[in-house]
C-alpha positions in Angstrom: 0.4 157.3 55.2 0.6 159.2 51.5 1.2 162.6 53.3 4.3 160.7 54.6 5.8 160.0 51.4 5.4 163.7 50.4 7.0 164.7 53.3 10.1 162.4 52.7 10.4 163.6 48.7 10.4 167.5 50.4 13.1 166.5 53.3 15.1 165.2 50.1 15.3 168.1 48.9 15.7 170.1 51.9 18.3 167.6 53.9 21.2 169.5 53.1 21.7 173.5 53.7 24.3 173.5 50.7 22.0 172.2 48.2 22.0 174.8 45.2 19.2 174.7 43.0 21.2 175.7 39.8 23.8 172.8 39.8 23.8 170.5 36.6 23.1 167.0 37.8 23.4 165.7 34.5 21.1 164.4 31.6 18.2 162.7 30.5 17.9 159.8 27.8 14.4 158.6 27.2 11.6 158.7 24.9 8.6 159.4 26.8 10.2 160.6 30.2 9.1 164.0 31.6 11.1 166.6 33.8 9.3 169.1 36.3 11.6 171.4 37.4 14.9 173.5 35.9 16.2 171.8 32.9 18.6 172.9 30.0 17.8 171.6 26.5 21.7 169.9 24.6 22.0 168.8 21.4 21.8 165.1 22.8 19.6 164.5 25.7 18.0 167.3 28.4 20.2 168.6 31.0 18.4 168.3 34.6 18.6 170.8 37.5 19.3 170.5 41.1 15.8 170.3 42.4 14.1 169.0 39.5 12.0 165.5 39.1 12.2 163.2 36.4 9.3 160.8 36.2 10.2 157.8 33.3 7.0 156.7 31.2 6.5 153.1 29.7 10.3 153.2 28.9 13.4 153.4 31.0 15.2 156.7 31.6 19.0 156.9 31.6 20.3 159.8 33.7 23.9 160.0 33.0 25.6 161.5 35.7 28.0 164.7 35.1 30.4 163.5 37.3 30.3 160.2 36.0 28.2 157.1 35.9 24.5 156.8 35.4 21.3 156.2 36.9 18.9 154.1 35.6 15.1 155.3 36.6 12.8 152.1 35.8 9.1 152.3 34.1 6.9 154.8 35.9 9.0 155.7 38.8 9.5 159.0 39.5 12.8 160.2 41.2 13.7 163.6 42.9 17.1 165.0 42.4 19.5 167.3 44.2 23.0 167.8 44.6 25.3 170.2 46.8 27.0 173.4 45.9 30.1 171.4 44.4 28.0 168.8 42.3 29.7 166.4 44.2 27.2 164.6 46.5 23.5 163.6 45.2 20.3 163.3 47.4 17.9 160.6 45.5 14.2 160.2 46.7 11.7 158.0 45.3 8.3 157.0 46.3 7.5 153.7 44.9 8.7 151.9 41.8 12.2 151.3 40.7 15.6 152.1 39.8 19.2 150.9 39.1 22.6 152.7 40.2 25.9 152.6 38.7 29.0 155.2 39.3 31.6 155.3 41.1 31.8 157.3 44.3 34.7 159.7 45.4 35.2 161.9 48.5 31.4 162.1 48.9 28.6 160.3 50.5 25.2 159.9 48.5 21.7 159.1 49.9 18.5 157.4 48.6 15.4 158.0 50.5 12.1 155.7 49.9 9.1 156.4 52.4 10.4 154.0 55.0 14.3 153.9 54.7 17.5 156.0 54.0 20.3 154.4 52.3 23.8 155.9 52.3 26.5 155.5 49.8 30.1 156.4 51.6 33.0 156.7 49.3 35.2 155.3 48.3 34.0 152.9 46.3 31.8 151.7 43.2 28.0 151.0 43.5 25.9 149.1 41.6 22.4 148.2 43.0 18.8 147.7 42.2 16.3 149.0 44.3 12.4 148.6 44.2 9.7 149.7 46.7 6.2 148.5 46.3 2.7 150.0 47.6 3.1 147.8 50.4 6.2 149.3 51.8 7.8 146.0 50.6 11.4 147.1 49.5 14.1 145.1 48.3 17.5 145.7 47.6 20.1 143.6 45.1 23.8 144.4 44.7 24.4 144.2 40.9 27.6 142.9 39.1 30.6 145.5 40.0 29.4 146.5 43.2 32.4 147.0 45.7 30.9 149.1 48.4 28.4 148.3 51.3 25.3 150.3 51.3 23.8 151.7 54.8 20.0 151.1 55.3 18.6 152.8 58.3 14.6 153.1 59.0 13.1 156.3 59.4 10.7 155.9 62.1 12.4 153.4 63.8 16.0 152.8 65.3 17.2 149.6 63.3 19.7 149.4 60.4 21.4 147.2 58.0 24.6 146.7 55.9 23.9 145.3 52.2 27.9 143.7 51.5 28.7 143.1 48.1 27.1 139.9 46.3 24.3 140.0 48.8 20.4 141.0 48.3 17.6 141.7 51.0 14.0 142.0 51.0 12.4 144.3 53.8 8.9 143.5 54.3 6.3 146.4 55.0 9.1 149.1 55.8 10.4 146.9 58.3 14.4 145.9 58.8 13.3 143.2 61.2 12.8 139.7 59.4 14.4 140.8 56.5 14.9 138.1 54.0 16.6 136.7 50.7 15.6 139.4 48.0 13.3 137.9 44.9 15.5 137.7 41.4 13.0 140.4 40.2 14.2 143.6 42.3 15.1 146.4 39.7 14.3 147.3 36.3 11.8 144.3 34.6 13.8 142.8 32.1 13.4 143.5 28.8 12.0 140.9 26.4 14.0 140.8 23.3 11.6 139.3 20.6 13.9 136.4 18.7 14.2 137.4 15.0 11.8 135.2 13.2 13.4 132.9 10.5 14.0 134.3 6.9 11.6 132.3 4.7 14.1 129.9 2.4 13.7 131.3 -1.4 14.8 128.0 -3.6 17.0 129.3 -5.5 16.9 129.4 -9.0 17.3 126.5 -11.4 19.7 126.7 -13.7 18.7 127.2 -17.2 20.5 125.4 -19.8 23.4 127.3 -21.7 22.2 128.4 -25.1 24.7 127.2 -27.5 26.0 130.5 -29.6 24.5 130.0 -33.2 26.9 131.0 -35.7 26.3 134.1 -37.6 25.7 134.0 -41.2 28.7 135.1 -43.1 26.5 134.9 -46.8 28.7 132.1 -48.0 27.4 129.0 -49.0 29.0 125.6 -48.0 28.3 122.2 -49.7 29.6 118.9 -49.6 28.6 115.7 -51.7 29.4 112.3 -50.4 28.9 109.7 -52.7 30.2 106.5 -54.2 32.1 105.6 -57.7 32.9 102.8 -60.0 35.2 102.4 -62.8 34.5 100.0 -65.7 37.7 100.1 -68.0 35.6 99.1 -70.7 33.1 102.0 -70.7 33.6 104.4 -73.5 35.5 107.5 -72.4 33.7 110.6 -71.9 34.7 114.2 -71.9 35.2 115.2 -68.0 34.7 118.8 -69.0 31.3 118.7 -70.5 30.5 116.6 -66.9 31.5 118.9 -64.5 29.5 122.1 -66.8 26.4 120.1 -66.3 26.7 120.3 -62.5 23.4 122.0 -61.2 22.2 122.7 -58.2 18.4 123.3 -57.1 16.9 127.2 -56.4 16.4 125.9 -52.7 19.4 123.8 -52.0 17.3 121.1 -51.2 19.2 118.8 -53.7 21.7 118.5 -55.9 22.1 117.0 -59.1 26.1 115.4 -60.0 26.6 114.2 -63.5 30.3 114.1 -63.3 32.2 110.8 -64.2 33.4 108.5 -61.7 37.1 109.2 -60.3 39.6 106.3 -59.8 40.5 106.0 -56.3 43.6 103.9 -55.7 45.9 101.7 -58.2 43.8 100.1 -61.2 44.3 96.7 -62.0 45.7 95.6 -65.1 42.9 94.5 -67.9 42.9 91.1 -69.1 43.3 90.3 -72.8 40.7 90.1 -74.9 40.1 86.6 -75.6 39.6 84.7 -79.0 36.3 85.4 -80.8 35.7 88.7 -79.0 35.5 92.4 -80.7 38.8 94.1 -79.7 38.3 97.3 -76.9 38.1 100.7 -77.9 41.8 101.4 -77.5 42.9 98.6 -79.9 40.6 99.7 -82.7 41.8 103.2 -82.5 45.4 102.0 -82.6 44.7 99.9 -85.7 43.1 103.2 -87.4 46.3 104.5 -86.6 48.3 102.2 -88.6 46.1 102.0 -91.8 46.1 105.8 -91.6 49.8 106.1 -91.8 50.7 102.6 -94.0 48.4 104.8 -96.8 
């Protein structure tokens, strides 16, 4: 069985007498793929020439075809690549593993070889399908969105054939077309599990601090206000206001203010009643009497 698998790969490389070993098929993009055969280094990827073999590592490898489209080589899968002299017709060979074909085809016929089957892709049309081959010979095919052409399948060591039409899928057990059944959904490259980003921890918003009330800057000027009440009594002796003002003083620490001002009169002053009999005249009347006596002499 193992010998048959290697013969199939060798036949895939030599199937057409027009195969040319120096045709560039496309560029391989992968993080851990390996290539056996002639390659051309480029700025973005690795140019693969006809007659080479690409082995994908733990991640899938993408083969960008020079004629357009691509072949996705699934992890742990080895694929041999050959092209004709014009680079239009391709021959792909694989033992076990999986790959996905996604390209348009015009004016040529491609072939995909496995140990048990030969798949023919006849133009014109767009081919988008997945294939998986198990070590037991179980082979599944599933068409993918955008596929609008039929894939013709024939047994390598038998006479039976099968046509996979767009929108269909099939599973061949033990390398035999007879007993074909619906293919499982896992046909092709395994789905890449994308980890959901963890929810970011919610950081509480900083509490708003009370706005500081701006403090007035000191200008060097001192302002003092004094509130007090005054009582006017007309019977009291009139004092010298200028002398009273001069006695205004202030403590050294501004804690208290000594006021020695005479009262001021707020509002109209009521008329003073006449002096009743038997009481001494007031200051003004005594002053008037003194002036009269002075000028009568």
